[in-house]
C-alpha positions as CSV (number, residue, x, y, z in Angstrom):
1,M,0.4,-10.7,-12.0
2,C,-0.4,-10.1,-8.7
3,L,0.3,-6.1,-7.6
4,G,0.6,-4.8,-3.6
5,I,0.4,-1.3,-2.9
6,P,2.2,0.1,-0.2
7,M,-0.5,2.5,1.6
8,Q,0.1,4.6,5.3
9,I,-2.9,4.2,7.7
10,M,-5.2,7.2,8.6
11,E,-7.7,5.7,11.1
12,I,-8.4,2.2,12.2
13,N,-12.0,0.9,13.6
14,G,-11.2,-2.5,14.6
15,F,-10.0,-4.5,11.5
16,N,-11.0,-1.6,9.1
17,A,-8.5,1.2,8.4
18,R,-8.4,3.6,6.1
19,C,-5.6,3.9,4.6
20,Q,-3.6,6.4,1.7
21,A,-1.2,6.3,-0.9
22,K,-0.4,9.0,-3.6
23,G,-3.3,11.1,-2.2
24,I,-6.0,8.2,-3.0
25,E,-7.6,6.9,0.0
26,R,-9.1,3.1,0.0
27,D,-10.9,1.2,3.1
28,V,-8.4,-1.8,3.8
29,N,-9.2,-5.0,5.8
30,L,-6.5,-5.8,8.7
31,F,-8.3,-9.2,9.5
32,M,-4.6,-10.8,7.9
33,L,-2.9,-9.1,10.4
34,Q,-4.8,-9.7,13.9
35,H,-1.8,-11.3,15.7
36,E,0.1,-8.0,15.2
37,L,-1.8,-5.1,14.2
38,P,-0.4,-1.9,13.1
39,L,-0.5,1.7,14.4
40,V,-2.1,4.9,12.7
41,G,0.7,5.9,10.8
42,E,2.3,2.7,9.8
43,Y,2.3,1.4,6.5
44,V,0.9,-1.9,5.0
45,M,1.6,-3.9,1.9
46,V,-2.2,-3.8,0.3
47,H,-3.8,-6.3,-2.3
48,V,-7.3,-6.5,-3.3
49,G,-8.2,-4.6,-0.3
50,Y,-6.5,-6.6,2.2
51,A,-3.2,-5.9,4.4
52,L,-0.4,-8.5,3.9
53,Q,1.9,-7.3,5.9
54,T,3.4,-4.1,7.8
55,M,6.8,-2.5,5.9
56,T,8.5,0.3,6.6
57,E,7.8,3.9,5.5
58,Q,11.3,3.7,3.5
59,D,10.2,0.4,2.5
60,A,6.8,1.9,0.7
61,Q,8.6,4.7,-0.6
62,T,11.3,2.5,-2.3
63,T,8.5,0.7,-3.5
64,W,6.8,3.7,-5.1
65,E,10.2,4.4,-6.9
66,L,9.8,1.5,-8.3
67,L,6.4,1.5,-9.7
68,D,6.9,4.8,-10.8
69,E,10.0,3.6,-13.0
70,I,7.8,0.7,-14.3
71,L,4.8,3.0,-15.3
72,K,7.4,5.7,-16.8
73,S,9.1,3.0,-18.7
74,E,5.5,1.2,-20.0
75,Q,4.5,4.7,-21.1
76,F,7.5,5.1,-22.8
77,S,7.2,2.0,-24.7
78,E,3.9,2.8,-25.6
79,A,4.9,6.2,-27.8
80,L,7.2,3.9,-30.1
């Protein structure tokens, strides 16, 4: 299963961006978005170090809520 993680862009240097999510920072490649480069402060969906698409803050928040629910349900299942 492939999983994309919503991250917020903190700074941009060419096709590279420093992004953060839940207090974790990562370097992300923006090359796949070269025709519509996102701006600092915007959110992107990241998979294996590449930004795949831009997204709204609301979409990013909703995605994190769903991911948190999945994590909670897996932890509950492991406890049984």
